[in-house]
Biopython code that builds the backbone (N, CA, C, O; Angstrom):
import numpy as np
from Bio.PDB.StructureBuilder import StructureBuilder

atoms = [
    (1, "UNK", "N", (82.535, 41.582, 202.451)),
    (1, "UNK", "CA", (81.411, 42.497, 202.398)),
    (1, "UNK", "C", (80.275, 42.096, 201.645)),
    (1, "UNK", "O", (80.229, 41.668, 200.491)),
    (2, "UNK", "N", (79.176, 42.338, 202.639)),
    (2, "UNK", "CA", (78.020, 41.832, 202.162)),
    (2, "UNK", "C", (77.405, 42.990, 201.420)),
    (2, "UNK", "O", (77.694, 44.145, 201.730)),
    (3, "UNK", "N", (76.445, 42.668, 200.312)),
    (3, "UNK", "CA", (75.791, 43.581, 199.444)),
    (3, "UNK", "C", (74.483, 43.212, 199.712)),
    (3, "UNK", "O", (74.208, 42.013, 199.767)),
    (4, "UNK", "N", (73.486, 44.206, 199.919)),
    (4, "UNK", "CA", (72.049, 43.934, 199.747)),
    (4, "UNK", "C", (71.697, 43.865, 198.489)),
    (4, "UNK", "O", (72.344, 44.369, 197.572)),
    (5, "UNK", "N", (70.564, 43.187, 198.356)),
    (5, "UNK", "CA", (69.893, 42.769, 197.194)),
    (5, "UNK", "C", (68.435, 43.085, 197.320)),
    (5, "UNK", "O", (67.702, 42.810, 198.270)),
    (6, "UNK", "N", (68.106, 43.766, 196.102)),
    (6, "UNK", "CA", (66.641, 44.302, 196.423)),
    (6, "UNK", "C", (65.886, 43.518, 195.165)),
    (6, "UNK", "O", (66.423, 43.353, 194.070)),
    (7, "UNK", "N", (64.557, 43.066, 195.506)),
    (7, "UNK", "CA", (63.928, 42.363, 194.315)),
    (7, "UNK", "C", (62.535, 43.079, 194.190)),
    (7, "UNK", "O", (61.761, 43.239, 195.134)),
    (8, "UNK", "N", (62.309, 43.511, 192.819)),
    (8, "UNK", "CA", (61.134, 44.113, 192.541)),
    (8, "UNK", "C", (60.442, 43.422, 191.224)),
    (8, "UNK", "O", (60.996, 42.789, 190.326)),
    (9, "UNK", "N", (59.134, 43.726, 191.383)),
    (9, "UNK", "CA", (58.441, 43.201, 190.357)),
    (9, "UNK", "C", (58.704, 43.858, 188.971)),
    (9, "UNK", "O", (59.420, 44.857, 189.038)),
    (10, "UNK", "N", (58.296, 43.523, 187.786)),
    (10, "UNK", "CA", (58.844, 44.284, 186.604)),
    (10, "UNK", "C", (58.400, 45.665, 186.605)),
    (10, "UNK", "O", (59.188, 46.561, 186.300)),
    (11, "UNK", "N", (57.095, 45.922, 186.953)),
    (11, "UNK", "CA", (56.340, 46.983, 186.940)),
    (11, "UNK", "C", (57.147, 47.822, 187.943)),
    (11, "UNK", "O", (57.554, 48.927, 187.584)),
    (12, "UNK", "N", (57.410, 47.348, 189.218)),
    (12, "UNK", "CA", (58.232, 48.448, 190.005)),
    (12, "UNK", "C", (59.450, 48.748, 189.590)),
    (12, "UNK", "O", (59.925, 49.853, 189.852)),
    (13, "UNK", "N", (60.137, 47.824, 188.887)),
    (13, "UNK", "CA", (61.484, 48.376, 188.342)),
    (13, "UNK", "C", (61.292, 49.416, 187.063)),
    (13, "UNK", "O", (62.089, 50.333, 186.863)),
    (14, "UNK", "N", (60.383, 49.219, 186.399)),
    (14, "UNK", "CA", (60.038, 50.192, 185.078)),
    (14, "UNK", "C", (59.710, 51.307, 185.724)),
    (14, "UNK", "O", (60.075, 52.328, 185.140)),
    (15, "UNK", "N", (58.933, 51.523, 187.107)),
    (15, "UNK", "CA", (58.817, 52.982, 187.747)),
    (15, "UNK", "C", (60.017, 53.313, 188.183)),
    (15, "UNK", "O", (60.275, 54.485, 187.906)),
    (16, "UNK", "N", (61.071, 52.624, 188.895)),
    (16, "UNK", "CA", (62.297, 52.984, 189.055)),
    (16, "UNK", "C", (63.080, 53.617, 187.935)),
    (16, "UNK", "O", (63.776, 54.615, 188.122)),
    (17, "UNK", "N", (62.940, 52.946, 186.620)),
    (17, "UNK", "CA", (63.867, 53.301, 185.591)),
    (17, "UNK", "C", (63.152, 54.817, 185.040)),
    (17, "UNK", "O", (63.773, 55.814, 184.671)),
    (18, "UNK", "N", (61.970, 54.674, 185.100)),
    (18, "UNK", "CA", (61.230, 55.989, 184.351)),
    (18, "UNK", "C", (61.286, 57.077, 185.670)),
    (18, "UNK", "O", (60.510, 58.019, 185.510)),
    (19, "UNK", "N", (61.840, 57.104, 186.577)),
    (19, "UNK", "CA", (61.686, 58.124, 187.278)),
    (19, "UNK", "C", (60.772, 58.333, 188.265)),
    (19, "UNK", "O", (60.826, 59.306, 189.016)),
    (20, "UNK", "N", (59.812, 57.362, 188.324)),
    (20, "UNK", "CA", (58.494, 57.407, 189.189)),
    (20, "UNK", "C", (58.598, 57.088, 190.576)),
    (20, "UNK", "O", (57.631, 57.398, 191.273)),
    (21, "UNK", "N", (59.402, 56.628, 191.023)),
    (21, "UNK", "CA", (59.719, 56.027, 192.325)),
    (21, "UNK", "C", (60.364, 57.058, 193.444)),
    (21, "UNK", "O", (61.530, 56.772, 193.717)),
    (22, "UNK", "N", (59.905, 58.041, 194.044)),
    (22, "UNK", "CA", (60.585, 58.879, 194.842)),
    (22, "UNK", "C", (61.670, 58.513, 195.699)),
    (22, "UNK", "O", (62.546, 59.312, 196.031)),
    (23, "UNK", "N", (61.620, 57.178, 196.106)),
    (23, "UNK", "CA", (63.012, 56.555, 196.847)),
    (23, "UNK", "C", (64.148, 56.480, 196.176)),
    (23, "UNK", "O", (65.220, 56.368, 196.770)),
    (24, "UNK", "N", (64.053, 56.536, 194.735)),
    (24, "UNK", "CA", (65.414, 56.072, 193.932)),
    (24, "UNK", "C", (65.453, 57.201, 192.780)),
    (24, "UNK", "O", (64.495, 57.639, 192.143)),
    (25, "UNK", "N", (66.465, 57.466, 192.707)),
    (25, "UNK", "CA", (67.109, 58.778, 191.879)),
    (25, "UNK", "C", (68.070, 57.860, 190.943)),
    (25, "UNK", "O", (68.785, 56.979, 191.423)),
    (26, "UNK", "N", (68.013, 58.142, 189.637)),
    (26, "UNK", "CA", (68.782, 57.673, 188.631)),
    (26, "UNK", "C", (70.249, 58.228, 188.761)),
    (26, "UNK", "O", (70.385, 59.449, 188.682)),
    (27, "UNK", "N", (71.354, 57.441, 188.952)),
    (27, "UNK", "CA", (72.599, 58.097, 188.822)),
    (27, "UNK", "C", (73.276, 57.955, 187.469)),
    (27, "UNK", "O", (74.089, 58.823, 187.150)),
    (28, "UNK", "N", (73.050, 57.051, 186.724)),
    (28, "UNK", "CA", (73.655, 56.593, 185.414)),
    (28, "UNK", "C", (73.065, 55.498, 184.809)),
    (28, "UNK", "O", (72.660, 54.537, 185.462)),
    (29, "UNK", "N", (72.989, 55.580, 183.592)),
    (29, "UNK", "CA", (72.164, 54.701, 182.639)),
    (29, "UNK", "C", (72.878, 54.744, 181.423)),
    (29, "UNK", "O", (72.616, 55.547, 180.528)),
    (30, "UNK", "N", (73.872, 53.807, 181.364)),
    (30, "UNK", "CA", (74.765, 53.701, 180.212)),
    (30, "UNK", "C", (74.849, 52.276, 179.400)),
    (30, "UNK", "O", (74.584, 51.210, 179.956)),
    (31, "UNK", "N", (75.195, 52.359, 178.196)),
    (31, "UNK", "CA", (75.206, 51.245, 177.644)),
    (31, "UNK", "C", (76.516, 50.559, 177.655)),
    (31, "UNK", "O", (77.611, 51.028, 177.345)),
    (32, "UNK", "N", (76.208, 49.326, 178.079)),
    (32, "UNK", "CA", (77.571, 47.949, 178.744)),
    (32, "UNK", "C", (77.483, 47.065, 177.720)),
    (32, "UNK", "O", (78.299, 46.165, 177.915)),
    (33, "UNK", "N", (76.720, 46.866, 176.472)),
    (33, "UNK", "CA", (76.937, 45.823, 175.507)),
    (33, "UNK", "C", (75.770, 46.126, 174.416)),
    (33, "UNK", "O", (74.751, 46.770, 174.663)),
    (34, "UNK", "N", (76.090, 45.570, 173.222)),
    (34, "UNK", "CA", (75.356, 45.727, 172.202)),
    (34, "UNK", "C", (75.303, 44.345, 171.214)),
    (34, "UNK", "O", (76.325, 43.737, 170.896)),
    (35, "UNK", "N", (74.269, 44.048, 170.888)),
    (35, "UNK", "CA", (74.545, 42.957, 169.673)),
    (35, "UNK", "C", (73.351, 43.284, 168.548)),
    (35, "UNK", "O", (72.678, 44.315, 168.539)),
    (36, "UNK", "N", (73.267, 42.459, 167.843)),
    (36, "UNK", "CA", (72.354, 42.857, 166.502)),
    (36, "UNK", "C", (71.011, 43.260, 166.990)),
    (36, "UNK", "O", (70.437, 44.265, 166.572)),
    (37, "UNK", "N", (70.584, 42.560, 167.769)),
    (37, "UNK", "CA", (69.019, 42.706, 168.168)),
    (37, "UNK", "C", (68.904, 43.708, 169.707)),
    (37, "UNK", "O", (67.914, 44.393, 169.964)),
    (38, "UNK", "N", (69.829, 43.632, 170.387)),
    (38, "UNK", "CA", (69.725, 44.057, 171.778)),
    (38, "UNK", "C", (70.700, 45.120, 172.231)),
    (38, "UNK", "O", (71.854, 45.007, 171.817)),
    (39, "UNK", "N", (70.408, 46.120, 173.010)),
    (39, "UNK", "CA", (71.354, 46.878, 173.701)),
    (39, "UNK", "C", (71.096, 46.827, 175.022)),
    (39, "UNK", "O", (69.973, 46.943, 175.511)),
    (40, "UNK", "N", (72.562, 46.579, 175.891)),
    (40, "UNK", "CA", (72.165, 46.301, 177.230)),
    (40, "UNK", "C", (72.495, 47.549, 177.880)),
    (40, "UNK", "O", (73.303, 48.323, 177.365)),
    (41, "UNK", "N", (71.943, 47.785, 178.941)),
    (41, "UNK", "CA", (72.228, 49.131, 179.857)),
    (41, "UNK", "C", (72.605, 48.707, 181.259)),
    (41, "UNK", "O", (72.025, 47.821, 181.887)),
    (42, "UNK", "N", (73.588, 49.392, 181.674)),
    (42, "UNK", "CA", (73.908, 49.112, 183.197)),
    (42, "UNK", "C", (73.085, 50.508, 184.083)),
    (42, "UNK", "O", (73.407, 51.680, 183.889)),
    (43, "UNK", "N", (72.303, 50.196, 184.781)),
    (43, "UNK", "CA", (71.436, 51.200, 185.339)),
    (43, "UNK", "C", (71.998, 51.283, 187.170)),
    (43, "UNK", "O", (71.919, 50.390, 188.013)),
    (44, "UNK", "N", (72.482, 52.515, 187.299)),
    (44, "UNK", "CA", (72.866, 52.706, 188.858)),
    (44, "UNK", "C", (71.853, 53.871, 189.198)),
    (44, "UNK", "O", (71.576, 54.809, 188.449)),
    (45, "UNK", "N", (71.301, 53.618, 190.593)),
    (45, "UNK", "CA", (70.248, 54.033, 191.264)),
    (45, "UNK", "C", (70.702, 54.484, 192.743)),
    (45, "UNK", "O", (71.479, 53.803, 193.412)),
    (46, "UNK", "N", (70.137, 55.708, 193.194)),
    (46, "UNK", "CA", (70.700, 55.967, 194.626)),
    (46, "UNK", "C", (69.233, 56.086, 195.450)),
    (46, "UNK", "O", (68.363, 56.947, 195.316)),
    (47, "UNK", "N", (69.265, 54.839, 196.411)),
    (47, "UNK", "CA", (68.102, 55.006, 197.287)),
    (47, "UNK", "C", (68.315, 56.144, 198.267)),
    (47, "UNK", "O", (69.408, 56.525, 198.686)),
    (48, "UNK", "N", (66.909, 56.724, 198.630)),
    (48, "UNK", "CA", (66.954, 57.754, 199.536)),
    (48, "UNK", "C", (67.642, 57.673, 200.833)),
    (48, "UNK", "O", (67.727, 58.676, 201.541)),
    (49, "UNK", "N", (68.201, 56.400, 201.233)),
    (49, "UNK", "CA", (69.199, 56.419, 202.249)),
    (49, "UNK", "C", (70.393, 56.433, 201.965)),
    (49, "UNK", "O", (71.219, 56.059, 202.798)),
    (50, "UNK", "N", (70.773, 56.880, 200.692)),
    (50, "UNK", "CA", (72.022, 57.001, 200.105)),
    (50, "UNK", "C", (72.836, 55.892, 199.559)),
    (50, "UNK", "O", (73.899, 56.033, 198.954)),
    (51, "UNK", "N", (72.256, 54.808, 199.820)),
    (51, "UNK", "CA", (72.923, 53.363, 199.282)),
    (51, "UNK", "C", (72.706, 53.418, 197.467)),
    (51, "UNK", "O", (71.767, 54.005, 196.930)),
    (52, "UNK", "N", (73.504, 52.872, 196.922)),
    (52, "UNK", "CA", (73.696, 52.815, 195.394)),
    (52, "UNK", "C", (73.439, 51.227, 195.032)),
    (52, "UNK", "O", (73.982, 50.311, 195.650)),
    (53, "UNK", "N", (72.723, 51.086, 194.171)),
    (53, "UNK", "CA", (72.191, 49.691, 193.585)),
    (53, "UNK", "C", (72.259, 49.724, 192.072)),
    (53, "UNK", "O", (71.979, 50.785, 191.514)),
    (54, "UNK", "N", (72.639, 48.555, 191.278)),
    (54, "UNK", "CA", (73.071, 48.313, 190.006)),
    (54, "UNK", "C", (72.051, 47.368, 189.526)),
    (54, "UNK", "O", (71.776, 46.423, 190.265)),
    (55, "UNK", "N", (71.470, 47.481, 188.432)),
    (55, "UNK", "CA", (70.770, 46.491, 187.508)),
    (55, "UNK", "C", (71.197, 46.333, 186.051)),
    (55, "UNK", "O", (71.767, 47.263, 185.481)),
    (56, "UNK", "N", (70.961, 45.284, 185.489)),
    (56, "UNK", "CA", (71.109, 45.150, 183.987)),
    (56, "UNK", "C", (69.989, 45.095, 183.194)),
    (56, "UNK", "O", (69.076, 44.312, 183.457)),
    (57, "UNK", "N", (69.954, 45.857, 182.228)),
    (57, "UNK", "CA", (68.417, 45.646, 181.300)),
    (57, "UNK", "C", (68.658, 45.610, 180.082)),
    (57, "UNK", "O", (69.688, 46.211, 179.777)),
    (58, "UNK", "N", (67.978, 45.024, 179.060)),
    (58, "UNK", "CA", (67.991, 45.057, 177.660)),
    (58, "UNK", "C", (66.966, 45.828, 176.825)),
    (58, "UNK", "O", (65.819, 45.790, 177.272)),
    (59, "UNK", "N", (67.135, 46.435, 175.836)),
    (59, "UNK", "CA", (66.104, 46.822, 174.983)),
    (59, "UNK", "C", (66.507, 46.662, 173.433)),
    (59, "UNK", "O", (67.641, 46.645, 172.953)),
    (60, "UNK", "N", (65.273, 46.549, 172.789)),
    (60, "UNK", "CA", (65.522, 46.160, 171.401)),
    (60, "UNK", "C", (66.497, 47.225, 170.688)),
    (60, "UNK", "O", (66.410, 48.429, 170.929)),
    (61, "UNK", "N", (67.511, 46.633, 169.716)),
    (61, "UNK", "CA", (68.294, 47.753, 169.229)),
    (61, "UNK", "C", (67.589, 48.278, 167.728)),
    (61, "UNK", "O", (68.214, 49.096, 167.054)),
    (62, "UNK", "N", (66.439, 47.829, 167.319)),
    (62, "UNK", "CA", (65.817, 48.306, 165.934)),
    (62, "UNK", "C", (64.376, 48.316, 166.363)),
    (62, "UNK", "O", (64.092, 47.837, 167.461)),
    (63, "UNK", "N", (63.473, 48.807, 165.613)),
    (63, "UNK", "CA", (62.161, 48.665, 165.951)),
    (63, "UNK", "C", (61.360, 47.720, 165.663)),
    (63, "UNK", "O", (60.186, 47.652, 166.024)),
    (64, "UNK", "N", (62.085, 46.758, 164.845)),
    (64, "UNK", "CA", (61.687, 45.537, 164.548)),
    (64, "UNK", "C", (62.301, 44.262, 165.426)),
    (64, "UNK", "O", (61.968, 43.081, 165.325)),
    (65, "UNK", "N", (63.108, 44.732, 166.150)),
    (65, "UNK", "CA", (63.472, 43.487, 167.045)),
    (65, "UNK", "C", (62.555, 43.282, 168.647)),
    (65, "UNK", "O", (62.514, 42.343, 169.442)),
    (66, "UNK", "N", (61.930, 44.569, 168.631)),
    (66, "UNK", "CA", (61.098, 44.828, 170.010)),
    (66, "UNK", "C", (61.913, 44.747, 171.165)),
    (66, "UNK", "O", (63.006, 45.310, 171.103)),
    (67, "UNK", "N", (61.620, 44.199, 172.135)),
    (67, "UNK", "CA", (62.421, 44.050, 173.385)),
    (67, "UNK", "C", (62.207, 45.235, 174.413)),
    (67, "UNK", "O", (62.854, 46.267, 174.238)),
    (68, "UNK", "N", (61.510, 45.156, 175.260)),
    (68, "UNK", "CA", (61.454, 46.160, 176.253)),
    (68, "UNK", "C", (62.033, 45.835, 177.601)),
    (68, "UNK", "O", (62.034, 44.650, 177.932)),
    (69, "UNK", "N", (62.533, 46.751, 178.433)),
    (69, "UNK", "CA", (63.157, 46.567, 179.588)),
    (69, "UNK", "C", (62.554, 45.512, 180.538)),
    (69, "UNK", "O", (61.477, 45.732, 181.091)),
    (70, "UNK", "N", (63.372, 44.149, 180.769)),
    (70, "UNK", "CA", (62.689, 43.301, 181.511)),
    (70, "UNK", "C", (61.535, 42.600, 181.042)),
    (70, "UNK", "O", (60.685, 42.115, 181.788)),
    (71, "UNK", "N", (61.519, 42.555, 179.802)),
    (71, "UNK", "CA", (60.172, 42.289, 179.220)),
    (71, "UNK", "C", (59.852, 40.830, 179.585)),
    (71, "UNK", "O", (58.666, 40.557, 179.769)),
    (72, "UNK", "N", (60.828, 39.811, 179.716)),
    (72, "UNK", "CA", (60.485, 38.560, 180.148)),
    (72, "UNK", "C", (60.727, 38.106, 181.639)),
    (72, "UNK", "O", (60.426, 36.998, 182.082)),
    (73, "UNK", "N", (61.296, 39.094, 182.318)),
    (73, "UNK", "CA", (61.297, 38.867, 183.692)),
    (73, "UNK", "C", (60.057, 39.102, 184.562)),
    (73, "UNK", "O", (59.258, 40.002, 184.301)),
    (74, "UNK", "N", (59.917, 38.277, 185.594)),
    (74, "UNK", "CA", (58.760, 38.694, 186.729)),
    (74, "UNK", "C", (59.577, 39.323, 187.900)),
    (74, "UNK", "O", (59.053, 40.136, 188.660)),
    (75, "UNK", "N", (60.727, 38.970, 188.010)),
    (75, "UNK", "CA", (61.318, 39.699, 189.310)),
    (75, "UNK", "C", (62.493, 40.189, 188.461)),
    (75, "UNK", "O", (62.943, 39.688, 187.430)),
    (76, "UNK", "N", (62.937, 41.420, 189.206)),
    (76, "UNK", "CA", (64.281, 42.243, 188.747)),
    (76, "UNK", "C", (64.848, 42.461, 190.008)),
    (76, "UNK", "O", (64.216, 42.907, 190.966)),
    (77, "UNK", "N", (66.469, 42.036, 190.029)),
    (77, "UNK", "CA", (67.216, 42.173, 191.247)),
    (77, "UNK", "C", (67.958, 43.368, 190.811)),
    (77, "UNK", "O", (68.384, 43.415, 189.657)),
    (78, "UNK", "N", (68.177, 44.473, 191.754)),
    (78, "UNK", "CA", (69.302, 45.279, 192.099)),
    (78, "UNK", "C", (70.096, 44.808, 193.114)),
    (78, "UNK", "O", (69.741, 44.228, 194.139)),
    (79, "UNK", "N", (71.448, 45.171, 192.665)),
    (79, "UNK", "CA", (72.451, 44.637, 193.695)),
    (79, "UNK", "C", (73.055, 45.894, 194.124)),
    (79, "UNK", "O", (73.151, 46.889, 193.406)),
    (80, "UNK", "N", (73.543, 45.780, 195.580)),
    (80, "UNK", "CA", (74.216, 47.136, 195.909)),
    (80, "UNK", "C", (75.447, 47.206, 195.359)),
    (80, "UNK", "O", (76.019, 46.182, 194.986)),
    (81, "UNK", "N", (75.927, 48.268, 195.261)),
    (81, "UNK", "CA", (77.367, 48.842, 194.729)),
    (81, "UNK", "C", (77.859, 49.894, 195.750)),
    (81, "UNK", "O", (77.197, 50.382, 196.665)),
    (82, "UNK", "N", (79.193, 50.161, 195.411)),
    (82, "UNK", "CA", (79.811, 51.297, 196.280)),
    (82, "UNK", "C", (80.505, 51.985, 195.095)),
    (82, "UNK", "O", (80.947, 51.522, 194.043)),
    (83, "UNK", "N", (80.461, 53.391, 195.653)),
    (83, "UNK", "CA", (81.227, 54.443, 194.785)),
    (83, "UNK", "C", (82.644, 54.440, 195.064)),
    (83, "UNK", "O", (83.084, 54.434, 196.214)),
    (84, "UNK", "N", (83.508, 54.446, 193.819)),
    (84, "UNK", "CA", (84.917, 54.167, 194.173)),
    (84, "UNK", "C", (85.549, 55.269, 193.160)),
    (84, "UNK", "O", (85.419, 55.211, 191.937)),
    (85, "UNK", "N", (86.048, 55.985, 193.656)),
    (85, "UNK", "CA", (86.951, 56.868, 192.746)),
    (85, "UNK", "C", (88.100, 56.300, 191.969)),
    (85, "UNK", "O", (88.943, 55.630, 192.564)),
    (86, "UNK", "N", (88.196, 56.527, 190.653)),
    (86, "UNK", "CA", (89.385, 56.043, 189.871)),
    (86, "UNK", "C", (90.237, 57.251, 189.278)),
    (86, "UNK", "O", (89.657, 58.324, 189.111)),
    (87, "UNK", "N", (91.464, 57.141, 188.980)),
    (87, "UNK", "CA", (92.017, 58.019, 188.191)),
    (87, "UNK", "C", (92.579, 57.471, 186.900)),
    (87, "UNK", "O", (93.333, 56.502, 186.988)),
    (88, "UNK", "N", (92.335, 57.919, 185.844)),
    (88, "UNK", "CA", (92.807, 57.368, 184.518)),
    (88, "UNK", "C", (93.643, 58.446, 183.899)),
    (88, "UNK", "O", (93.583, 59.629, 184.232)),
    (89, "UNK", "N", (94.548, 57.876, 182.834)),
    (89, "UNK", "CA", (95.438, 58.778, 182.065)),
    (89, "UNK", "C", (94.900, 58.762, 180.672)),
    (89, "UNK", "O", (94.556, 57.704, 180.144)),
    (90, "UNK", "N", (94.823, 59.908, 180.071)),
    (90, "UNK", "CA", (94.387, 59.976, 178.921)),
    (90, "UNK", "C", (95.558, 60.807, 178.047)),
    (90, "UNK", "O", (96.120, 61.778, 178.555)),
    (91, "UNK", "N", (95.874, 60.349, 176.708)),
    (91, "UNK", "CA", (96.891, 61.249, 175.894)),
    (91, "UNK", "C", (95.917, 61.916, 174.921)),
    (91, "UNK", "O", (94.906, 61.369, 174.480)),
    (92, "UNK", "N", (96.267, 62.968, 174.676)),
    (92, "UNK", "CA", (95.734, 63.777, 173.656)),
    (92, "UNK", "C", (96.701, 64.583, 172.604)),
    (92, "UNK", "O", (96.204, 65.283, 171.722)),
]
sb = StructureBuilder()
sb.init_structure("model")
sb.init_model(0)
sb.init_chain("A")
sb.init_seg("    ")
for serial, (resi, resn, name, xyz) in enumerate(atoms, 1):
    if name == "N":
        sb.init_residue(resn, " ", resi, " ")
    sb.init_atom(name, np.array(xyz, "f"), 0.0, 1.0, " ", f" {name:<3s}", serial, name[0])
structure = sb.get_structure()
């Protein structure tokens, strides 16, 4: 299965993240990792043609650690993903 890869400048990726690009809708933005200085997020967006894409970005965990999304990246990749339903069992 071939997955489409989109490449954006940092500024374009930030516009997608902030909801300013009408071609993309944020589906989820969840924390997927944490260290002392950075918090990693997994961003899932839906393009206007119905395809879904994922990217990872990090932000500073404290006001002193700095770190903005893709701060040191000139190019940001979004990789196509596919929605899959899963059933889980939870015991309460």
